[in-house]
C-alpha positions as CSV (number, residue, x, y, z in Angstrom):
1,X,-33.5,0.3,-40.2
2,X,-34.5,2.7,-37.3
3,X,-37.6,4.9,-37.9
4,X,-36.1,8.4,-38.4
5,X,-37.1,11.4,-40.2
6,X,-34.6,13.2,-42.0
7,X,-34.4,17.2,-42.3
8,X,-36.3,18.4,-45.2
9,X,-33.1,20.0,-47.1
10,X,-31.6,16.2,-47.0
11,X,-34.8,14.6,-48.3
12,X,-35.2,17.1,-51.4
13,X,-31.5,17.3,-52.1
14,X,-30.9,16.3,-55.7
15,X,-27.0,16.0,-55.0
16,X,-27.6,13.1,-52.8
17,X,-28.2,9.4,-54.2
18,X,-30.9,7.1,-52.6
19,X,-28.2,5.4,-50.8
20,X,-26.5,8.5,-49.5
21,X,-29.9,9.4,-48.0
22,X,-30.3,6.1,-46.4
23,X,-26.6,6.2,-44.7
24,X,-27.6,9.7,-43.5
25,X,-30.8,8.5,-42.0
26,X,-28.7,6.0,-40.2
27,X,-26.2,8.6,-39.0
28,X,-29.0,11.0,-37.8
29,X,-30.5,8.2,-35.9
30,X,-27.5,7.3,-34.0
31,X,-26.8,11.0,-33.4
32,X,-30.2,11.9,-32.2
33,X,-29.8,14.2,-29.2
34,X,-26.4,14.7,-29.4
35,X,-25.2,15.9,-32.7
36,X,-22.4,13.4,-33.2
37,X,-21.9,9.5,-33.3
38,X,-19.5,7.0,-34.0
39,X,-21.3,3.9,-35.9
40,X,-19.2,1.5,-37.9
41,X,-19.5,1.1,-41.6
42,X,-20.6,-2.3,-41.0
43,X,-23.4,-1.3,-38.6
44,X,-24.4,1.6,-40.9
45,X,-24.5,-1.0,-43.8
46,X,-26.7,-3.3,-41.9
47,X,-29.1,-0.5,-40.7
48,X,-29.5,0.8,-44.1
49,X,-30.0,-2.5,-45.9
50,X,-27.0,-2.0,-48.3
51,X,-23.3,-3.6,-48.7
52,X,-20.1,-2.1,-47.1
53,X,-19.0,-0.9,-50.5
54,X,-22.1,1.0,-51.0
55,X,-22.2,2.8,-47.7
56,X,-18.2,3.5,-48.4
57,X,-19.4,5.2,-51.7
58,X,-22.3,7.1,-50.1
59,X,-19.9,8.3,-47.2
60,X,-17.6,9.7,-50.0
61,X,-20.5,11.4,-51.6
62,X,-21.6,12.9,-48.3
63,X,-18.1,13.9,-47.5
64,X,-17.4,15.6,-50.8
65,X,-20.8,17.6,-50.4
66,X,-19.7,18.9,-46.9
67,X,-23.0,20.1,-46.3
68,X,-24.9,17.7,-43.7
69,X,-22.5,16.1,-41.9
70,X,-18.7,16.3,-41.2
71,X,-17.0,13.0,-41.3
72,X,-13.3,12.8,-39.6
73,X,-11.2,9.7,-38.7
74,X,-10.3,9.0,-35.3
75,X,-7.6,6.8,-34.2
76,X,-7.2,6.3,-30.5
77,X,-4.1,5.7,-28.8
78,X,-2.7,2.1,-28.8
79,X,-5.5,1.2,-31.5
80,X,-4.7,-0.6,-34.6
81,X,-7.8,1.1,-36.6
82,X,-9.2,4.4,-37.0
83,X,-13.1,4.9,-36.7
84,X,-15.3,7.4,-38.3
85,X,-16.6,10.4,-36.4
86,X,-19.7,11.9,-37.5
87,X,-20.7,15.4,-36.5
88,X,-24.1,16.8,-37.8
89,X,-23.9,20.3,-39.1
90,X,-26.4,23.0,-38.0
91,X,-27.3,20.9,-35.2
92,X,-29.4,22.9,-32.4
93,X,-30.7,21.3,-29.4
94,X,-33.9,23.0,-28.7
95,X,-37.4,21.9,-28.0
96,X,-39.8,22.8,-30.7
97,X,-43.5,23.2,-30.0
98,X,-45.0,21.4,-33.2
99,X,-48.7,22.5,-32.3
100,X,-47.6,26.1,-32.9
101,X,-46.4,25.2,-36.5
102,X,-49.7,23.0,-37.2
103,X,-51.8,26.1,-36.0
104,X,-50.1,28.9,-38.1
105,X,-50.1,27.9,-41.8
106,X,-47.9,31.2,-42.7
107,X,-45.0,29.5,-40.6
108,X,-42.7,27.4,-42.8
109,X,-40.9,24.9,-40.6
110,X,-38.2,23.0,-42.7
111,X,-36.6,20.7,-39.9
112,X,-37.6,17.6,-38.3
113,X,-38.7,17.0,-34.8
114,X,-37.5,14.0,-33.0
115,X,-37.7,13.5,-29.4
116,X,-37.8,17.6,-28.8
117,X,-34.9,18.2,-30.7
118,X,-34.6,20.4,-34.1
119,X,-32.5,20.1,-36.9
120,X,-32.3,23.3,-38.8
């Protein structure tokens, strides 16, 4: 699996199972810098190290929670199958000065920093 840090609110969520967090980690890694992505269920399963059925159950859990990612089905014209489109909620592209947060212990930073992007 790609090495990617999840936002703190995802990591600490009691509403998400371990497999749902692994699936979210893959989705966030594919969406890095863009706020949206289109990985297939098989790709997510391979990256998360779980089965296709586990990914489907985790995606249903994430969809029902409707808190971190919006999952929509897209069927391009003249295509037989639809694919999932994942949109990260509360995605804000901005550069964060991590040194500022390390130097000031009174500031509470609850996001993650990944290549200059901040997930709120």
